[in-house]
Structures are given as C-alpha cells and as structure tokens.
N, C-alpha and C positions, 0 to 999 in steps of 0.2 A: 354601442353608443355610450359615451361617458355618462356617469350618473349625476353630474352637477346640473342643476336647473339653470337654464339660460347661460350656458357656458360660452364665454367670449372667445372667439377664435381669430378673426382678422387675418385669414390666410388666403393667398391667391388660389383661384380655381379656374378651370376651363368650363365655358358654358356654350351650349347650343341654344340660340334664341332666334325668334322671328321678329321682324319689325313690320308693323302694319298700322296705317293711319296715324303715324307719329308716336306710336306706343311700342314698348318693348315687351315681348312675351318670352321669358326664359322657359325652355322645354326640358333641358337635361343639363346636369353639371357633373364634372369629374373632380373628385376630391380624394386625396390619398390613394390614387390609382384605382378608385372604384367609381363606377358610373351610377348616378342617381336620376331616375326618370321623375320629372315633376308632373304630378297628377292634377295639381290645382295651385293657382296663385290665390292665396287667401286674402292678401292685402298688399297694396303698393303705395309708395309715397316718394316725394322728392325733397331733397334738402340742398341748400347752397352752403359750401364750405370755401370761403374766399371766392376765387374766380371759378371754382369747380362746381358742377352740378352732380350730385350723387342720387341715383335712382335705387331705392330700396324695395325689396320684395320679400314677403313672407310666403314661403312655398312649402307645399306638402308633397311628400314622396309616398304617400299612403299612410304608413304607420308613424312617420316622423315629420317634424316641422322645423324648417331652417329659415334663417334670415340671410339673404344674399344681397349684394349690391353691385351696381355698375357705375363706374366713374366715366362720365361722358367726355371728359377732357383726355384722360389717359387711355380710354377704351378698355380698361381693365375690370375684371370681376373679382370679387372677394366673397368668401363665406364669413359672415360676421358672427353668427352664433347659432347654437342648437337651442331650439325652444321646446321646453318640456312642460 
C-alpha cells in the first residue's frame, strides 16, 4: 500500500455488490488485478453532482480502509482514496 495518507486515486474498479431495500452493499472489489473482500462498510453517504447521484462508501478490508463510490447514472464504480 502507498505510504501517503489519504492518497487520492479516482480509478475505475469492478465491484460485486448486493442491493436490498433500496440500499447498496459493496461486498468485494477488484483493483489493479487484485481482489479485496470488504469486511465492513464503516460509513456511507450520498452527494449530488449536477444531475448525477454519487454513493460513497468507506469500506474496510480488514487491515486497510478505502473510499469507493458508485455513480447511479453511469453505473460505474471508482476507488477514490486509500484512508490511513
């Protein structure tokens, strides 16, 4: 993992998620050809950017914490930052 605190990434990722009761639950993501199992969603929130709604998630993979996001217009996922 990079040594920078809260390193900004903004890279596309692939995510396996479940949708239940109108909520999104990311379960695993693939970044740089490596799979990361999400053990806990520590925080989530929504923001509007123009006509788009972005759902943000702070997720733990056990030892590491990441911020990922889902754009409900493009249906795309991004890894936004590594939180240290």
